[in-house]
Structures are given as structure tokens and as C-alpha cells.
N, C-alpha and C positions, 0 to 999 in steps of 0.2 A: 705478652705483655695483658693484662687482663684490667678490665676494668678497675679504677683506681677508688678504694674502700672510704666512708665517711672520714675515718681517723687520719687515711693519708692526705686526703683533701683538706682539713683541716690544717693538718702540719703544713702543707705547702702554703697554706695563706699564711701562716705565724711564722712562718721562715722569711717570708716575705718583708713584714711590716708588724706592728701589732693591729689587733682589730678589737673593737670592743665587742661584747657579747653577741647585741644583737646584729651588727655587722656580719660577724659569724654566721651567725644563723641563716640570715638573708641569703648570703654569698651558698650558705650547703643544703636551703630549701629545697631547690628542685632535684636533688640528688637522695634526698631519704625522708623519712620519716620525722614526725614530729616528737616522738619521746626518743627517738634514734639521736636526732640531731644536740636535742638535751643533755641525753647522756655524754656524747662527745664531747659537746661544750663543756661538760661539769670537769670530766675527767683533765682537760688540758688543762681548766682553773687547778685542780688539784694537783697537779704537776709543777704548776708554776708558769705555763706555757702560752695561759690567756688572761690578763687580768684587766677589771675596766680601769682601775685607780693607776695602772702603769699608763696605759693605753691614755686617760685622760691628763696625765702630767707630760707625759712624750708631744700630746697635742699643743697644751698651751704653751711648751717649752719653744715648741718650732713654732707657734703662730702669734706669740705674745709682743713680738716685736712692733706687729704690723697691723694688730686687730687690739679694740678696746673689749672691756670685759664682757659687756653686750652681747657681743657677736660670738666670742668664745663661749659664753654661755648657749647661747641659741645652738651654736654646730655640734658643740658636745650633746645637749640635748637633743638634737637631729638625730645623733647618731647613738644615741640609749643607754647614754649615760645616769645615772641616776645623781638627783640635783646637789645632794650633800658630797659625793665625789667629786663632782663640778665646782664647787665651792671649796672645796680642799685644795685641788690642783692648781685653781687660781691662785690662793692665797699663798702655797708654797713657791709657785714658780715663777711668778710675776715679782721680780725683785723692784723695779722701779715702780713710779708712781704711775696712776694712771694718766696724768698730768703731763708728766713726763714725756712716758710712752706716744700721748695724744700728739704735742710737740713734735717728736722725733719727725713722726709719721708726717705732719703737715708741713714742714721744714723740707723733706726727702721727696716733698710732690709740688712742694711752692714755693719761688725763691721768693716771691715779696709779700707782705701785707696786704691785704685787701685795700685797695683804692675807692671803688667804688661799694655800692649797697649788691651791685649784681656779680660782683667777685667773691665779695663778701659771703651769698649766699651758695657762690659752686666752692667755696672752700669749706662752711659749713656743711652742704650736702654730702662732699668726699668725705668729712670725717663721720657722719652720721651714717655712711654707707659702710665704715670701718668697725663700727659700731661701740662709739663713743658717745657717751652721756652728753644729751642738751645740753646742761647748764655748764658742762666742761667745755665744749664747744665755745658757748659764749663766752665763756670766762679765756680762752684763749684765743681768740680771733679779739678781744678788747685791748689784750695786752700789747705793748710794744713789739714790733718783729727785733730780734736779734740776731744779726749777719753772722755773729762769732757764732751761732748753735748749727 
């Protein structure tokens, strides 16, 4: 059993889960030259084994129930996905409105409406770290708390 080739390493990574082009390049960086890595990744793309758009859609599908669009955008950008692919994935995979998703995230974490300014700030910070917009957070925390939700 010899040392696995770049192609074999790339296939192993892609067999476990989808990877963005940048992630795959980073994982293969210690095992070959940049031009070799680019050629292997390009070939994986030609074969349909690696796709940034498929990766972005899967990422958004898996995380949309817990995070806001802002957090999804920043996470995907950090993983090397282009802006237009990010927007397309968010548009295609986020079926519920941003407000509805934020409401569900808030209700899953907190059982009651904020009773005082300190609790209001705590809930607002929670939603902000989840990537929801400040305007949306203010709107959501001002509406009456619905126990049935």
C-alpha cells in the first residue's frame, strides 16, 4: 500500500461529504503542488463529483432552520463560495421567510417573551449571533409572544 495520489485523496474527501473548491484545495495543499491540485479539482468538477453550487445548496438546506441569512452568507463566503452562488442557494433553499425562521429559532431557545430590558438584550444577542438582521430582531421582539407557536 503506497501513498495515495492526489486524485485518491480528493475522492476520499468527496466520498464523505460535499466540499467547496476552496476547502478541497486547502485539504490537499500539503500533498501536492498548486497546479496539480487545481487540475485534480477541475477534473472532479468535470466529472460532477465536486460542485460549489451543490455544496452551497446542501449547506443552506442543512443550516437554514437554525441560522439567519447573514450568518449563512458569511459562513459560505468563508468557505470560498462565490457571492452569486450564495444568493442563489439562499433563494432556492430558504422556503420560509426570514421572520418565520427567526421566530422558530427564538421559540426553540426561549419559553417566554422578554420581561425586562436585560432579557430583551439577551434574546436580541442570541438572534444576532445566529445571523438575523437587527431590524428583524427588533420587530420580532416587539410582537406579542405566541404560546401556540
